[in-house]
N, C-alpha and C positions, 0 to 999 in steps of 0.2 A: 482535589480531582486533577488528573493529568490527562493530556491528549497528545496524539501524534497526528500531524497534518502532512500529507504527501501529495506532491504534484509531479506528474510525468506524462510524457507523450507515448502513445502506442501506435504500432503499425496499423492495426485493425481492431477496433473496439470489441466487436463480437468475439473474435478469436481470443483476444486478451481476457475477456470476461470469463470464458471457459476455464482458462488457466488460473485466473484469480479465484474463482469459485472452488476449484479443485484443491486449492491451497488453504482453505478455510480452517481446517483442523490445526494447522501450524500456527495460524494467527491466534486462535483460541488458546492453544497451549502457551503462547507467549503473553497471554493476558490482555489481548487486544479485542475490543468490541467495536465493530463497525457502527458508526453513527450516521455517516453520510457518504455516499458515492455520487460524485457530481461530474458532469461533462461540460467542457467549455461550450458555451452557446454558439460560438463562431468556429469551433474546431472540435468536432465530436471525438477526435482521437487524442484529446488532451484531457486527462483524468485528474480529479482532486478527490482525495479520500480523507475523512476525518475519523479517527479511532479514539475511543476512550481507553486509557491505559491503566491497568491495575498497578503497574510498577514501571517507572520510567527506565530503571536499570535493565529490566528484562526486555522492554521495548527497544532500547538501544542495542542490546545484544542480538535480538532478532533482526533488526534492520541491518546489522553488519554481518549477518551469517552468510556463509557461502550458499546454503540452501536457498535463501531468499534471492540472492543474486542470480543463481542458476534458473530459478523458477521465473523470475522477471524476464530474463533474457529469452527463455523458451516461449514465454507468453507473448513476446513481441514488444517489450518496452524498448524505445528507440533513442532515449536520451538519458542523461544522468538525472535521477530523481532529486527533487528538492524535498528534504525531510526536516520537519520542525518538531521538536519536543517541547510541549507547552504545559504550563501550570495554570490552573484557573484561580 
């Protein structure tokens, strides 16, 4: 089993969540299944996501895609995401 863990900050969580939800089909296409969407208890604009990944190669390609980068920027991500590709 493989996972992808992502941490980043957003300008406004509610606005970011709308963009994130609208991008769901692309995540599914990349073989990612959301397992947890968490917010920092001390800063609600810091988001941590855990996805189960069907294929780490596809997950890596998705995470490097211009489409994802543009979507994240439009949704209000304000820092460089930390992305971890994990094996269980």
